[in-house]
mmCIF file of the N, C-alpha and C atoms, coordinates in Angstrom:
data_MODEL
# 
_entry.id   MODEL 
# 
loop_
_atom_site.group_PDB 
_atom_site.id 
_atom_site.type_symbol 
_atom_site.label_atom_id 
_atom_site.label_alt_id 
_atom_site.label_comp_id 
_atom_site.label_asym_id 
_atom_site.label_entity_id 
_atom_site.label_seq_id 
_atom_site.pdbx_PDB_ins_code 
_atom_site.Cartn_x 
_atom_site.Cartn_y 
_atom_site.Cartn_z 
_atom_site.occupancy 
_atom_site.B_iso_or_equiv 
_atom_site.pdbx_formal_charge 
_atom_site.auth_seq_id 
_atom_site.auth_comp_id 
_atom_site.auth_asym_id 
_atom_site.auth_atom_id 
_atom_site.pdbx_PDB_model_num 
ATOM 1   N N  . MET A 1 1  ? -1.269  -7.609 -2.792  1.00 0.00 ? 1  MET A N  1 
ATOM 2   C CA . MET A 1 1  ? -1.121  -6.428 -1.930  1.00 0.00 ? 1  MET A CA 1 
ATOM 3   C C  . MET A 1 1  ? -1.125  -6.816 -0.548  1.00 0.00 ? 1  MET A C  1 
ATOM 4   N N  . LYS A 1 2  ? -0.411  -6.050 0.326   1.00 0.00 ? 2  LYS A N  1 
ATOM 5   C CA . LYS A 1 2  ? -0.424  -6.329 1.742   1.00 0.00 ? 2  LYS A CA 1 
ATOM 6   C C  . LYS A 1 2  ? -0.964  -5.142 2.448   1.00 0.00 ? 2  LYS A C  1 
ATOM 7   N N  . ASN A 1 3  ? -2.076  -5.401 3.197   1.00 0.00 ? 3  ASN A N  1 
ATOM 8   C CA . ASN A 1 3  ? -2.685  -4.384 4.015   1.00 0.00 ? 3  ASN A CA 1 
ATOM 9   C C  . ASN A 1 3  ? -3.072  -3.085 3.348   1.00 0.00 ? 3  ASN A C  1 
ATOM 10  N N  . VAL A 1 4  ? -3.602  -3.201 2.097   1.00 0.00 ? 4  VAL A N  1 
ATOM 11  C CA . VAL A 1 4  ? -3.996  -2.024 1.314   1.00 0.00 ? 4  VAL A CA 1 
ATOM 12  C C  . VAL A 1 4  ? -5.378  -2.318 0.746   1.00 0.00 ? 4  VAL A C  1 
ATOM 13  N N  . GLU A 1 5  ? -6.274  -1.372 0.959   1.00 0.00 ? 5  GLU A N  1 
ATOM 14  C CA . GLU A 1 5  ? -7.610  -1.471 0.352   1.00 0.00 ? 5  GLU A CA 1 
ATOM 15  C C  . GLU A 1 5  ? -7.809  -0.194 -0.437  1.00 0.00 ? 5  GLU A C  1 
ATOM 16  N N  . MET A 1 6  ? -8.315  -0.356 -1.696  1.00 0.00 ? 6  MET A N  1 
ATOM 17  C CA . MET A 1 6  ? -8.566  0.880  -2.485  1.00 0.00 ? 6  MET A CA 1 
ATOM 18  C C  . MET A 1 6  ? -9.975  0.754  -3.056  1.00 0.00 ? 6  MET A C  1 
ATOM 19  N N  . PHE A 1 7  ? -10.621 1.885  -3.083  1.00 0.00 ? 7  PHE A N  1 
ATOM 20  C CA . PHE A 1 7  ? -11.964 1.990  -3.776  1.00 0.00 ? 7  PHE A CA 1 
ATOM 21  C C  . PHE A 1 7  ? -12.111 3.389  -4.357  1.00 0.00 ? 7  PHE A C  1 
ATOM 22  N N  . VAL A 1 8  ? -12.927 3.410  -5.387  1.00 0.00 ? 8  VAL A N  1 
ATOM 23  C CA . VAL A 1 8  ? -13.199 4.663  -6.095  1.00 0.00 ? 8  VAL A CA 1 
ATOM 24  C C  . VAL A 1 8  ? -14.625 5.015  -5.939  1.00 0.00 ? 8  VAL A C  1 
ATOM 25  N N  . GLU A 1 9  ? -14.932 6.289  -5.581  1.00 0.00 ? 9  GLU A N  1 
ATOM 26  C CA . GLU A 1 9  ? -16.251 6.854  -5.482  1.00 0.00 ? 9  GLU A CA 1 
ATOM 27  C C  . GLU A 1 9  ? -16.251 8.098  -6.435  1.00 0.00 ? 9  GLU A C  1 
ATOM 28  N N  . GLY A 1 10 ? -16.943 7.982  -7.556  1.00 0.00 ? 10 GLY A N  1 
ATOM 29  C CA . GLY A 1 10 ? -16.872 9.057  -8.535  1.00 0.00 ? 10 GLY A CA 1 
ATOM 30  C C  . GLY A 1 10 ? -15.426 9.195  -9.130  1.00 0.00 ? 10 GLY A C  1 
ATOM 31  N N  . THR A 1 11 ? -14.842 10.292 -8.809  1.00 0.00 ? 11 THR A N  1 
ATOM 32  C CA . THR A 1 11 ? -13.471 10.525 -9.267  1.00 0.00 ? 11 THR A CA 1 
ATOM 33  C C  . THR A 1 11 ? -12.468 10.537 -8.087  1.00 0.00 ? 11 THR A C  1 
ATOM 34  N N  . MET A 1 12 ? -12.938 10.066 -6.930  1.00 0.00 ? 12 MET A N  1 
ATOM 35  C CA . MET A 1 12 ? -12.065 10.065 -5.736  1.00 0.00 ? 12 MET A CA 1 
ATOM 36  C C  . MET A 1 12 ? -11.577 8.711  -5.411  1.00 0.00 ? 12 MET A C  1 
ATOM 37  N N  . LEU A 1 13 ? -10.269 8.531  -5.334  1.00 0.00 ? 13 LEU A N  1 
ATOM 38  C CA . LEU A 1 13 ? -9.696  7.257  -4.922  1.00 0.00 ? 13 LEU A CA 1 
ATOM 39  C C  . LEU A 1 13 ? -9.359  7.300  -3.385  1.00 0.00 ? 13 LEU A C  1 
ATOM 40  N N  . THR A 1 14 ? -9.785  6.304  -2.673  1.00 0.00 ? 14 THR A N  1 
ATOM 41  C CA . THR A 1 14 ? -9.551  6.219  -1.246  1.00 0.00 ? 14 THR A CA 1 
ATOM 42  C C  . THR A 1 14 ? -8.685  4.964  -1.013  1.00 0.00 ? 14 THR A C  1 
ATOM 43  N N  . ILE A 1 15 ? -7.657  5.151  -0.269  1.00 0.00 ? 15 ILE A N  1 
ATOM 44  C CA . ILE A 1 15 ? -6.708  4.093  0.082   1.00 0.00 ? 15 ILE A CA 1 
ATOM 45  C C  . ILE A 1 15 ? -6.811  3.902  1.596   1.00 0.00 ? 15 ILE A C  1 
ATOM 46  N N  . LYS A 1 16 ? -6.994  2.663  2.039   1.00 0.00 ? 16 LYS A N  1 
ATOM 47  C CA . LYS A 1 16 ? -7.070  2.388  3.488   1.00 0.00 ? 16 LYS A CA 1 
ATOM 48  C C  . LYS A 1 16 ? -5.937  1.496  3.797   1.00 0.00 ? 16 LYS A C  1 
ATOM 49  N N  . VAL A 1 17 ? -5.147  1.836  4.957   1.00 0.00 ? 17 VAL A N  1 
ATOM 50  C CA . VAL A 1 17 ? -4.055  1.064  5.433   1.00 0.00 ? 17 VAL A CA 1 
ATOM 51  C C  . VAL A 1 17 ? -4.164  1.028  6.969   1.00 0.00 ? 17 VAL A C  1 
ATOM 52  N N  . ASP A 1 18 ? -4.083  -0.217 7.513   1.00 0.00 ? 18 ASP A N  1 
ATOM 53  C CA . ASP A 1 18 ? -4.135  -0.321 8.995   1.00 0.00 ? 18 ASP A CA 1 
ATOM 54  C C  . ASP A 1 18 ? -2.701  -0.084 9.529   1.00 0.00 ? 18 ASP A C  1 
ATOM 55  N N  . LEU A 1 19 ? -2.454  0.996  10.163  1.00 0.00 ? 19 LEU A N  1 
ATOM 56  C CA . LEU A 1 19 ? -1.054  1.316  10.625  1.00 0.00 ? 19 LEU A CA 1 
ATOM 57  C C  . LEU A 1 19 ? -0.620  0.534  11.815  1.00 0.00 ? 19 LEU A C  1 
ATOM 58  N N  . SER A 1 20 ? -1.499  -0.283 12.335  1.00 0.00 ? 20 SER A N  1 
ATOM 59  C CA . SER A 1 20 ? -1.165  -1.127 13.502  1.00 0.00 ? 20 SER A CA 1 
ATOM 60  C C  . SER A 1 20 ? -0.512  -2.441 13.033  1.00 0.00 ? 20 SER A C  1 
ATOM 61  N N  . LYS A 1 21 ? -0.657  -2.791 11.714  1.00 0.00 ? 21 LYS A N  1 
ATOM 62  C CA . LYS A 1 21 ? -0.130  -4.049 11.267  1.00 0.00 ? 21 LYS A CA 1 
ATOM 63  C C  . LYS A 1 21 ? 1.295   -3.885 10.760  1.00 0.00 ? 21 LYS A C  1 
ATOM 64  N N  . THR A 1 22 ? 2.090   -4.983 10.741  1.00 0.00 ? 22 THR A N  1 
ATOM 65  C CA . THR A 1 22 ? 3.399   -4.916 10.271  1.00 0.00 ? 22 THR A CA 1 
ATOM 66  C C  . THR A 1 22 ? 3.680   -6.283 9.507   1.00 0.00 ? 22 THR A C  1 
ATOM 67  N N  . PHE A 1 23 ? 4.651   -6.266 8.580   1.00 0.00 ? 23 PHE A N  1 
ATOM 68  C CA . PHE A 1 23 ? 4.970   -7.457 7.884   1.00 0.00 ? 23 PHE A CA 1 
ATOM 69  C C  . PHE A 1 23 ? 6.434   -7.733 7.893   1.00 0.00 ? 23 PHE A C  1 
ATOM 70  N N  . GLY A 1 24 ? 7.068   -7.310 8.956   1.00 0.00 ? 24 GLY A N  1 
ATOM 71  C CA . GLY A 1 24 ? 8.513   -7.570 9.133   1.00 0.00 ? 24 GLY A CA 1 
ATOM 72  C C  . GLY A 1 24 ? 9.410   -6.569 8.473   1.00 0.00 ? 24 GLY A C  1 
ATOM 73  N N  . PRO A 1 25 ? 10.710  -6.875 8.542   1.00 0.00 ? 25 PRO A N  1 
ATOM 74  C CA . PRO A 1 25 ? 11.697  -5.957 8.089   1.00 0.00 ? 25 PRO A CA 1 
ATOM 75  C C  . PRO A 1 25 ? 11.779  -5.920 6.540   1.00 0.00 ? 25 PRO A C  1 
ATOM 76  N N  . SER A 1 26 ? 12.216  -4.807 5.984   1.00 0.00 ? 26 SER A N  1 
ATOM 77  C CA . SER A 1 26 ? 12.463  -4.729 4.532   1.00 0.00 ? 26 SER A CA 1 
ATOM 78  C C  . SER A 1 26 ? 13.657  -5.591 4.198   1.00 0.00 ? 26 SER A C  1 
ATOM 79  N N  . VAL A 1 27 ? 13.970  -5.718 2.969   1.00 0.00 ? 27 VAL A N  1 
ATOM 80  C CA . VAL A 1 27 ? 15.082  -6.488 2.515   1.00 0.00 ? 27 VAL A CA 1 
ATOM 81  C C  . VAL A 1 27 ? 16.398  -5.999 3.095   1.00 0.00 ? 27 VAL A C  1 
ATOM 82  N N  . SER A 1 28 ? 16.509  -4.631 3.119   1.00 0.00 ? 28 SER A N  1 
ATOM 83  C CA . SER A 1 28 ? 17.725  -4.060 3.656   1.00 0.00 ? 28 SER A CA 1 
ATOM 84  C C  . SER A 1 28 ? 17.820  -4.142 5.194   1.00 0.00 ? 28 SER A C  1 
ATOM 85  N N  . GLY A 1 29 ? 16.619  -4.302 5.840   1.00 0.00 ? 29 GLY A N  1 
ATOM 86  C CA . GLY A 1 29 ? 16.626  -4.415 7.261   1.00 0.00 ? 29 GLY A CA 1 
ATOM 87  C C  . GLY A 1 29 ? 16.536  -3.051 7.990   1.00 0.00 ? 29 GLY A C  1 
ATOM 88  N N  . LYS A 1 30 ? 16.456  -1.992 7.231   1.00 0.00 ? 30 LYS A N  1 
ATOM 89  C CA . LYS A 1 30 ? 16.442  -0.643 7.794   1.00 0.00 ? 30 LYS A CA 1 
ATOM 90  C C  . LYS A 1 30 ? 15.084  -0.140 8.245   1.00 0.00 ? 30 LYS A C  1 
ATOM 91  N N  . THR A 1 31 ? 14.044  -0.749 7.644   1.00 0.00 ? 31 THR A N  1 
ATOM 92  C CA . THR A 1 31 ? 12.705  -0.321 7.889   1.00 0.00 ? 31 THR A CA 1 
ATOM 93  C C  . THR A 1 31 ? 11.790  -1.517 8.186   1.00 0.00 ? 31 THR A C  1 
ATOM 94  N N  . ILE A 1 32 ? 10.649  -1.219 8.791   1.00 0.00 ? 32 ILE A N  1 
ATOM 95  C CA . ILE A 1 32 ? 9.581   -2.238 8.989   1.00 0.00 ? 32 ILE A CA 1 
ATOM 96  C C  . ILE A 1 32 ? 8.462   -1.959 8.012   1.00 0.00 ? 32 ILE A C  1 
ATOM 97  N N  . ILE A 1 33 ? 8.052   -2.960 7.245   1.00 0.00 ? 33 ILE A N  1 
ATOM 98  C CA . ILE A 1 33 ? 7.030   -2.781 6.257   1.00 0.00 ? 33 ILE A CA 1 
ATOM 99  C C  . ILE A 1 33 ? 5.595   -2.853 6.951   1.00 0.00 ? 33 ILE A C  1 
ATOM 100 N N  . ILE A 1 34 ? 4.785   -1.875 6.647   1.00 0.00 ? 34 ILE A N  1 
ATOM 101 C CA . ILE A 1 34 ? 3.439   -1.729 7.172   1.00 0.00 ? 34 ILE A CA 1 
ATOM 102 C C  . ILE A 1 34 ? 2.401   -2.142 6.124   1.00 0.00 ? 34 ILE A C  1 
ATOM 103 N N  . ALA A 1 35 ? 2.643   -1.616 4.875   1.00 0.00 ? 35 ALA A N  1 
ATOM 104 C CA . ALA A 1 35 ? 1.705   -1.962 3.758   1.00 0.00 ? 35 ALA A CA 1 
ATOM 105 C C  . ALA A 1 35 ? 2.468   -1.780 2.451   1.00 0.00 ? 35 ALA A C  1 
ATOM 106 N N  . SER A 1 36 ? 1.985   -2.548 1.455   1.00 0.00 ? 36 SER A N  1 
ATOM 107 C CA . SER A 1 36 ? 2.621   -2.358 0.133   1.00 0.00 ? 36 SER A CA 1 
ATOM 108 C C  . SER A 1 36 ? 1.653   -2.904 -0.924  1.00 0.00 ? 36 SER A C  1 
ATOM 109 N N  . THR A 1 37 ? 1.672   -2.213 -2.091  1.00 0.00 ? 37 THR A N  1 
ATOM 110 C CA . THR A 1 37 ? 0.951   -2.732 -3.302  1.00 0.00 ? 37 THR A CA 1 
ATOM 111 C C  . THR A 1 37 ? 1.856   -3.770 -3.981  1.00 0.00 ? 37 THR A C  1 
ATOM 112 N N  . GLU A 1 38 ? 3.160   -3.858 -3.551  1.00 0.00 ? 38 GLU A N  1 
ATOM 113 C CA . GLU A 1 38 ? 4.136   -4.804 -4.097  1.00 0.00 ? 38 GLU A CA 1 
ATOM 114 C C  . GLU A 1 38 ? 4.283   -4.544 -5.620  1.00 0.00 ? 38 GLU A C  1 
ATOM 115 N N  . GLY A 1 39 ? 4.579   -3.312 -5.916  1.00 0.00 ? 39 GLY A N  1 
ATOM 116 C CA . GLY A 1 39 ? 4.699   -2.823 -7.306  1.00 0.00 ? 39 GLY A CA 1 
ATOM 117 C C  . GLY A 1 39 ? 3.498   -2.024 -7.731  1.00 0.00 ? 39 GLY A C  1 
ATOM 118 N N  . ASN A 1 40 ? 3.397   -1.664 -8.985  1.00 0.00 ? 40 ASN A N  1 
ATOM 119 C CA . ASN A 1 40 ? 2.316   -0.874 -9.499  1.00 0.00 ? 40 ASN A CA 1 
ATOM 120 C C  . ASN A 1 40 ? 1.125   -1.718 -9.783  1.00 0.00 ? 40 ASN A C  1 
ATOM 121 N N  . VAL A 1 41 ? -0.056  -1.310 -9.327  1.00 0.00 ? 41 VAL A N  1 
ATOM 122 C CA . VAL A 1 41 ? -1.311  -2.110 -9.546  1.00 0.00 ? 41 VAL A CA 1 
ATOM 123 C C  . VAL A 1 41 ? -2.332  -1.167 -10.121 1.00 0.00 ? 41 VAL A C  1 
ATOM 124 N N  . THR A 1 42 ? -3.199  -1.734 -10.887 1.00 0.00 ? 42 THR A N  1 
ATOM 125 C CA . THR A 1 42 ? -4.270  -0.954 -11.487 1.00 0.00 ? 42 THR A CA 1 
ATOM 126 C C  . THR A 1 42 ? -5.360  -0.675 -10.453 1.00 0.00 ? 42 THR A C  1 
ATOM 127 N N  . ILE A 1 43 ? -5.828  0.565  -10.467 1.00 0.00 ? 43 ILE A N  1 
ATOM 128 C CA . ILE A 1 43 ? -6.951  0.989  -9.554  1.00 0.00 ? 43 ILE A CA 1 
ATOM 129 C C  . ILE A 1 43 ? -8.190  0.289  -10.057 1.00 0.00 ? 43 ILE A C  1 
ATOM 130 N N  . PRO A 1 44 ? -8.986  -0.231 -9.089  1.00 0.00 ? 44 PRO A N  1 
ATOM 131 C CA . PRO A 1 44 ? -10.225 -0.961 -9.489  1.00 0.00 ? 44 PRO A CA 1 
ATOM 132 C C  . PRO A 1 44 ? -11.093 -0.214 -10.448 1.00 0.00 ? 44 PRO A C  1 
ATOM 133 N N  . ASP A 1 45 ? -11.409 -0.904 -11.529 1.00 0.00 ? 45 ASP A N  1 
ATOM 134 C CA . ASP A 1 45 ? -12.346 -0.390 -12.559 1.00 0.00 ? 45 ASP A CA 1 
ATOM 135 C C  . ASP A 1 45 ? -11.845 0.867  -13.253 1.00 0.00 ? 45 ASP A C  1 
ATOM 136 N N  . ARG A 1 46 ? -10.539 1.057  -13.255 1.00 0.00 ? 46 ARG A N  1 
ATOM 137 C CA . ARG A 1 46 ? -9.944  2.262  -13.826 1.00 0.00 ? 46 ARG A CA 1 
ATOM 138 C C  . ARG A 1 46 ? -8.707  1.824  -14.699 1.00 0.00 ? 46 ARG A C  1 
ATOM 139 N N  . GLU A 1 47 ? -8.196  2.808  -15.478 1.00 0.00 ? 47 GLU A N  1 
ATOM 140 C CA . GLU A 1 47 ? -6.947  2.546  -16.249 1.00 0.00 ? 47 GLU A CA 1 
ATOM 141 C C  . GLU A 1 47 ? -5.721  2.993  -15.462 1.00 0.00 ? 47 GLU A C  1 
ATOM 142 N N  . GLU A 1 48 ? -5.857  3.890  -14.490 1.00 0.00 ? 48 GLU A N  1 
ATOM 143 C CA . GLU A 1 48 ? -4.675  4.429  -13.735 1.00 0.00 ? 48 GLU A CA 1 
ATOM 144 C C  . GLU A 1 48 ? -4.109  3.331  -12.907 1.00 0.00 ? 48 GLU A C  1 
ATOM 145 N N  . LYS A 1 49 ? -2.839  3.541  -12.578 1.00 0.00 ? 49 LYS A N  1 
ATOM 146 C CA . LYS A 1 49 ? -2.126  2.653  -11.669 1.00 0.00 ? 49 LYS A CA 1 
ATOM 147 C C  . LYS A 1 49 ? -1.590  3.412  -10.442 1.00 0.00 ? 49 LYS A C  1 
ATOM 148 N N  . VAL A 1 50 ? -1.339  2.648  -9.365  1.00 0.00 ? 50 VAL A N  1 
ATOM 149 C CA . VAL A 1 50 ? -0.755  3.220  -8.157  1.00 0.00 ? 50 VAL A CA 1 
ATOM 150 C C  . VAL A 1 50 ? 0.263   2.274  -7.602  1.00 0.00 ? 50 VAL A C  1 
ATOM 151 N N  . GLY A 1 51 ? 1.347   2.878  -7.045  1.00 0.00 ? 51 GLY A N  1 
ATOM 152 C CA . GLY A 1 51 ? 2.367   2.069  -6.350  1.00 0.00 ? 51 GLY A CA 1 
ATOM 153 C C  . GLY A 1 51 ? 2.530   2.662  -4.933  1.00 0.00 ? 51 GLY A C  1 
ATOM 154 N N  . LEU A 1 52 ? 2.419   1.876  -4.019  1.00 0.00 ? 52 LEU A N  1 
ATOM 155 C CA . LEU A 1 52 ? 2.374   2.406  -2.588  1.00 0.00 ? 52 LEU A CA 1 
ATOM 156 C C  . LEU A 1 52 ? 3.218   1.516  -1.688  1.00 0.00 ? 52 LEU A C  1 
ATOM 157 N N  . ASN A 1 53 ? 4.040   2.161  -0.892  1.00 0.00 ? 53 ASN A N  1 
ATOM 158 C CA . ASN A 1 53 ? 4.833   1.551  0.171   1.00 0.00 ? 53 ASN A CA 1 
ATOM 159 C C  . ASN A 1 53 ? 4.677   2.340  1.469   1.00 0.00 ? 53 ASN A C  1 
ATOM 160 N N  . VAL A 1 54 ? 4.273   1.703  2.586   1.00 0.00 ? 54 VAL A N  1 
ATOM 161 C CA . VAL A 1 54 ? 4.178   2.407  3.853   1.00 0.00 ? 54 VAL A CA 1 
ATOM 162 C C  . VAL A 1 54 ? 5.089   1.665  4.769   1.00 0.00 ? 54 VAL A C  1 
ATOM 163 N N  . TYR A 1 55 ? 5.989   2.428  5.416   1.00 0.00 ? 55 TYR A N  1 
ATOM 164 C CA . TYR A 1 55 ? 6.982   1.811  6.291   1.00 0.00 ? 55 TYR A CA 1 
ATOM 165 C C  . TYR A 1 55 ? 7.432   2.783  7.368   1.00 0.00 ? 55 TYR A C  1 
ATOM 166 N N  . ARG A 1 56 ? 8.174   2.206  8.354   1.00 0.00 ? 56 ARG A N  1 
ATOM 167 C CA . ARG A 1 56 ? 8.749   3.156  9.333   1.00 0.00 ? 56 ARG A CA 1 
ATOM 168 C C  . ARG A 1 56 ? 10.146  2.651  9.679   1.00 0.00 ? 56 ARG A C  1 
ATOM 169 N N  . LYS A 1 57 ? 11.010  3.548  10.224  1.00 0.00 ? 57 LYS A N  1 
ATOM 170 C CA . LYS A 1 57 ? 12.295  3.233  10.496  1.00 0.00 ? 57 LYS A CA 1 
ATOM 171 C C  . LYS A 1 57 ? 12.280  2.151  11.651  1.00 0.00 ? 57 LYS A C  1 
ATOM 172 N N  . LYS A 1 58 ? 13.261  1.339  11.641  1.00 0.00 ? 58 LYS A N  1 
ATOM 173 C CA . LYS A 1 58 ? 13.463  0.301  12.596  1.00 0.00 ? 58 LYS A CA 1 
ATOM 174 C C  . LYS A 1 58 ? 13.807  0.810  13.934  1.00 0.00 ? 58 LYS A C  1 
# 
């Protein structure tokens, strides 16, 4: 994962992303990647999965 933190408290999932970070352009070059789970990942200590991409237009 890039720039993604996840934690569960009870039944609430919290996802933290630092919006000031970037990881360069996307493959297409149209957007700048800020954070990504890089596919679907399992939520810590759970069966559920999450897929997340945070980006902005170039």
